[in-house]
C-alpha positions in Angstrom: 117.3 119.5 111.8 119.3 117.4 109.3 119.8 113.6 109.0 122.7 112.7 106.7 123.0 109.0 105.7 126.1 107.7 104.0 126.0 104.5 102.1 128.0 102.6 99.4 129.8 99.4 98.7 131.8 98.0 101.6 135.3 99.2 101.7 134.9 102.5 99.8 135.5 104.7 102.9 131.9 105.4 104.1 133.0 105.4 107.8 135.8 107.9 107.2 133.6 110.2 105.1 130.8 110.0 107.7 133.2 110.7 110.6 134.8 113.6 108.7 131.4 115.1 107.8 130.2 114.9 111.4 133.4 116.6 112.7 133.1 119.3 110.0 129.5 119.9 111.1 130.5 120.2 114.7 133.4 122.6 113.9 130.8 124.8 112.3 128.8 124.9 115.6 126.1 122.4 114.9 125.2 120.0 117.8 126.1 116.8 115.9 125.5 113.1 116.7 127.3 110.4 114.6 126.3 106.7 114.8 126.4 103.6 112.7 123.7 101.1 111.5 126.4 98.6 110.8 126.7 96.0 113.6 130.5 95.9 113.0 131.0 99.3 114.6 134.2 101.1 113.4 133.5 104.7 114.2 135.6 104.5 117.4 138.5 103.2 115.3 138.0 106.1 112.9 138.1 108.7 115.6 140.7 106.8 117.7 138.4 107.5 120.7 136.3 105.3 122.9 132.6 105.4 122.0 130.0 103.9 124.3 126.4 102.8 124.0 125.3 106.2 125.4 126.1 109.5 123.7 129.8 110.1 124.1 131.4 113.5 123.7 134.2 113.2 121.1 134.9 116.9 120.4 133.2 120.2 121.0 129.6 119.9 119.6 130.3 116.3 118.6 128.8 113.2 120.1 129.1 109.6 119.0 127.1 106.5 119.9 127.6 102.8 119.4 124.1 101.5 119.8 123.5 98.8 122.4 121.8 96.4 120.0 120.8 93.9 122.7 119.0 96.7 124.6 117.3 98.0 121.4 116.3 94.4 120.4 114.8 93.8 123.8 113.0 97.2 123.7 111.5 96.8 120.2 111.5 93.0 119.5 111.5 91.3 122.9 107.9 90.2 123.1 107.8 89.1 119.5 111.1 87.2 119.9 109.7 85.4 123.0 106.7 84.2 120.9 108.8 83.0 118.0 111.1 81.2 120.3 108.1 79.4 121.9 106.9 78.3 118.4 110.4 77.1 117.4 110.7 75.1 120.6 107.3 73.6 120.0 108.6 72.5 116.6 111.5 70.7 118.3 114.4 73.2 118.3 116.6 73.4 121.3 116.1 76.5 123.5 119.4 78.1 122.4 118.9 77.6 118.7 115.3 78.8 118.9 116.5 82.0 120.7 119.1 82.7 118.0 116.7 81.9 115.1 114.0 84.2 116.5 116.2 87.2 115.7 115.2 87.8 112.1 117.9 88.9 109.6 118.2 92.7 109.7 116.6 93.3 113.0 119.8 94.6 114.6 120.1 97.2 111.8 116.4 98.1 112.1 116.9 98.7 115.8 119.6 101.2 114.9 117.3 103.0 112.5 114.7 103.3 115.2 117.3 104.9 117.4 117.9 107.5 114.7 114.2 108.6 115.1 114.5 108.8 118.9 117.6 111.0 118.6 116.0 113.2 116.0 112.9 113.7 118.1 114.9 114.4 121.3 115.7 117.9 120.2 119.2 117.6 121.5 120.9 117.6 118.1 121.0 119.8 115.0 122.6 117.2 112.8 122.6 113.4 112.9 125.2 111.7 110.7 124.6 108.0 110.0 127.3 105.6 108.8 125.1 103.0 107.1 125.6 99.3 106.5 126.8 98.4 103.0 124.5 99.3 100.1 122.4 96.1 99.8 121.6 95.9 103.5 120.7 99.6 103.7 118.3 99.3 100.8 116.6 96.3 102.3 116.2 98.3 105.6 114.8 101.3 103.9 112.2 99.2 102.1 111.1 97.4 105.3 108.9 100.0 106.9 106.6 100.1 103.9 106.2 96.3 104.0 105.7 96.3 107.7 103.0 99.0 107.4 101.2 96.9 104.9 101.4 93.9 107.3 99.9 96.0 110.1 97.0 97.3 107.9 96.1 94.1 106.0 97.3 91.0 107.9 97.1 91.7 111.7 93.4 92.6 111.8 92.6 89.3 110.0 95.0 87.3 112.2 93.5 88.8 115.4 90.0 87.9 114.3 91.0 84.4 113.3 92.9 83.7 116.6 89.9 85.1 118.6 87.5 82.7 116.8 89.7 79.5 116.3 92.4 79.9 119.0 90.8 77.9 121.8 90.0 75.0 119.5 93.6 75.0 118.0 95.2 75.1 121.4 93.2 72.0 122.6 93.9 70.0 119.4 97.6 70.8 118.6 98.8 72.7 121.7 100.5 75.2 119.5 101.6 78.5 121.2 99.2 81.2 120.1 99.7 84.9 119.9 97.9 87.0 122.5 96.7 90.6 122.6 100.1 91.7 124.2 101.9 90.2 121.3 99.8 92.0 118.7 100.2 95.2 120.6 104.0 94.7 120.5 103.9 94.1 116.7 101.7 97.2 116.2 104.1 99.3 118.3 107.1 98.0 116.3 105.5 98.7 113.0 104.5 102.2 114.1 108.1 102.8 115.1 109.2 101.7 111.7 106.6 104.0 110.1 108.1 106.9 112.0 111.5 106.0 110.7 110.2 105.9 107.1 108.5 109.3 107.5 111.7 110.9 108.9 114.0 109.4 106.3 111.7 110.2 103.3 111.3 113.8 104.3 113.7 115.4 101.8 113.7 118.7 103.8 115.3 116.8 106.7 117.0 113.7 105.5 119.5 113.2 102.6 121.1 110.0 101.3 124.8 110.4 100.2 126.5 107.9 98.0 130.2 107.2 98.7 132.2 105.4 95.9 135.6 104.9 94.5 136.4 105.4 90.8 136.3 101.7 90.0 133.8 99.9 87.7 132.2 97.5 90.1 131.9 100.2 92.8 130.3 102.7 90.4 127.9 100.0 89.1 126.7 99.2 92.6 126.3 102.9 93.4 124.2 103.3 90.2 121.8 100.6 91.4 121.7 102.1 94.8 120.6 105.5 93.4 117.9 103.8 91.3 116.4 102.0 94.3 116.7 105.0 96.6 114.7 107.0 94.0 112.2 104.1 93.7 111.7 104.0 97.5 111.3 107.8 97.6 114.5 108.7 99.5 116.3 111.8 98.3 119.9 111.6 97.3 121.7 115.0 97.3 125.4 114.2 96.8 127.8 111.7 95.4 131.3 111.5 96.9 134.1 110.1 94.9 136.7 109.0 97.4 140.4 108.1 97.1 141.2 110.1 93.9 144.9 110.0 93.2 146.0 113.7 93.3 147.3 115.2 90.0 150.5 116.2 91.8 151.5 112.5 92.1 153.9 112.0 89.3 155.3 108.6 90.1 155.2 106.4 87.0 153.8 103.5 89.1 150.5 105.5 89.4 150.3 106.7 85.8 148.1 103.8 84.7 145.9 104.0 87.8 145.4 107.7 87.2 144.2 107.0 83.7 141.8 104.3 85.0 140.5 106.7 87.6 140.0 109.5 85.0 138.0 107.1 82.9 135.7 106.0 85.7 135.5 109.6 87.1 133.9 110.5 83.7 131.6 107.5 84.0 130.6 108.8 87.4 129.6 112.1 85.8 127.6 110.3 83.2 125.9 108.1 85.7 124.9 110.6 88.4 124.3 113.9 86.7 122.5 116.2 87.7 123.6 115.3 91.3 126.7 117.2 92.4 129.9 115.1 92.7 132.6 116.0 95.2 136.1 114.4 95.1 138.2 113.3 98.1 141.9 112.8 97.4 143.9 109.8 98.4 145.8 111.1 101.4 149.4 110.5 102.1 148.5 109.2 105.6 145.9 106.9 107.1 142.6 108.8 107.7 142.1 108.1 111.4 142.1 110.5 114.4 140.6 114.0 114.6 143.4 115.7 112.7 143.2 113.6 109.6 139.4 113.5 109.7 139.4 117.3 109.9 141.7 117.4 106.9 139.4 115.1 105.0 136.4 117.2 105.8 138.1 120.4 104.6 139.2 118.7 101.4 135.7 117.3 100.8 133.5 120.3 101.5 135.9 123.3 101.3 133.9 126.4 102.2 130.6 124.6 101.8 128.3 123.7 104.7 128.2 119.9 104.9 124.7 120.1 106.4 123.2 121.9 103.4 121.0 120.4 100.8 123.2 120.0 97.8 120.5 118.9 95.4 116.7 119.3 95.7 114.3 116.9 94.1 114.9 113.5 92.6 117.4 112.7 89.8 115.0 110.1 88.5 111.5 108.7 89.4 109.5 105.6 88.5 105.7 105.8 88.2 102.9 103.6 87.0 99.9 105.1 85.2 97.2 103.1 83.5 99.3 99.9 83.5 102.3 101.6 81.9 105.5 102.2 83.7 107.2 105.6 83.4 110.8 106.5 84.1 111.0 110.3 84.5 114.4 112.0 84.3 114.8 115.8 84.8 116.4 117.2 81.7 115.7 121.0 81.5 116.7 123.1 78.5 117.0 120.5 75.8 115.3 119.9 72.6 113.3 116.7 72.1 115.1 116.1 68.8 118.5 116.1 70.5 117.6 113.1 72.8 118.8 109.6 71.8 118.0 106.5 73.8 119.8 103.2 73.6 119.4 100.0 75.7 122.5 98.1 76.9 122.7 94.3 77.5 123.2 95.0 81.2 119.8 96.3 82.1 120.8 99.9 81.6 119.3 102.8 79.7 121.7 105.2 78.0 120.5 108.7 77.3 122.6 110.9 75.0 122.2 114.6 74.3 125.1 115.8 72.1 128.3 115.1 74.0 126.4 114.5 77.3 125.6 110.9 78.3 123.7 109.4 81.2 123.8 105.7 82.2 120.8 104.6 84.3 120.6 101.2 86.0 117.1 100.1 85.6 115.2 98.6 88.6 114.1 94.9 88.3 110.5 96.0 87.7 111.7 97.7 84.4 114.8 95.7 83.4 112.9 93.0 81.5 110.4 95.3 79.8 110.7 96.7 76.3 110.8 100.5 75.8 107.4 101.6 74.4 108.4 105.1 73.6 109.7 108.4 75.1 108.4 111.9 75.4 109.7 115.3 76.6 107.2 116.7 79.2 107.5 119.7 81.4 111.4 119.6 81.5 111.4 115.9 82.1 112.3 113.1 79.8 109.6 110.4 80.2 110.5 106.9 79.0 107.5 104.5 78.7 107.9 100.8 79.4 105.4 98.2 78.1 104.0 96.3 81.1 104.1 92.5 81.1 100.7 90.8 80.5 99.1 89.7 83.7 100.3 86.2 84.6 102.9 86.0 82.0 105.9 87.3 84.0 108.2 90.1 82.7 108.4 90.7 79.0 111.7 90.5 77.3 113.4 92.5 74.6 114.0 96.2 74.2 114.7 99.0 71.8 
């Protein structure tokens, strides 16, 4: 069983790459499901085939699904939404505004993620390919299950006890709608569903995140940040896909400057994402829509490789905290400590140099404002230590 999740900045070609990967997987004989967590579904446009809210056969071994978000929302959020609507109406909102407001931001995408778990547990598919929402939304979604689990463990027991003791008195005094046992049960069920999502997507033997980018500065920078946060949340990234590379055979002078720019940022991609494998996809001479062009993209992308394989095992970087000191661990086998040079840029990046090899690492917010305390080479990992900010003083500033 494999779950392949494709993310990246909006407009880089995630949907086309996802659709091509799913088709390639199906052509190899895997029972493959492709779906999207983006409410603006575009998979049907990519395949040029109708896709419904039930699994729809698109090609041999390939099914697609555009999730019925209203049904998913009712299934997983309906009872909670009813309560929130009642509270908002009590506060003076109109019925319609209260109903709209009670759908919290991101709940549609979360409903899609829960559908992934249901499909994976159904046993009907060997591979699930997910065309994710743009990077920022995806990262927020992937962080949500951990927060929700904390809420279930820490807050709900306290709230249930408080409502049981003070609820009747509050209802008589202010007539506020109060949550009941059914509501708490619905919240607990929702959080458990999200916990199952988190367990599935954080299992590196099953699920892999894949970053799709174009060789452009802003796009690469966003992909850097995405990799950092995926590592921070514990999700394994096994592949970077550099889409829309102008082929070397294109000799038109109009594209000469663009080819130089792409070559420059393609090198930056290597520096930013090593040791992750990086696969290139050419800029085709026709629009990538329909089975024929998607099949052509899949062949150009993967060649003879199986797209469902694990292209990289482990994490390309990891953040830990031991005894109040943050550690950034970067796998760097077969190097001498004396060869490693660290510099800090003005843009919250750490630059690692080893001879002619360079790695640009976008630091997460928790480390960006902290000075580097030192570095050490341990068990084939470069470990960079960051001085934690004093309690109550906020993040420290400066660097080395």
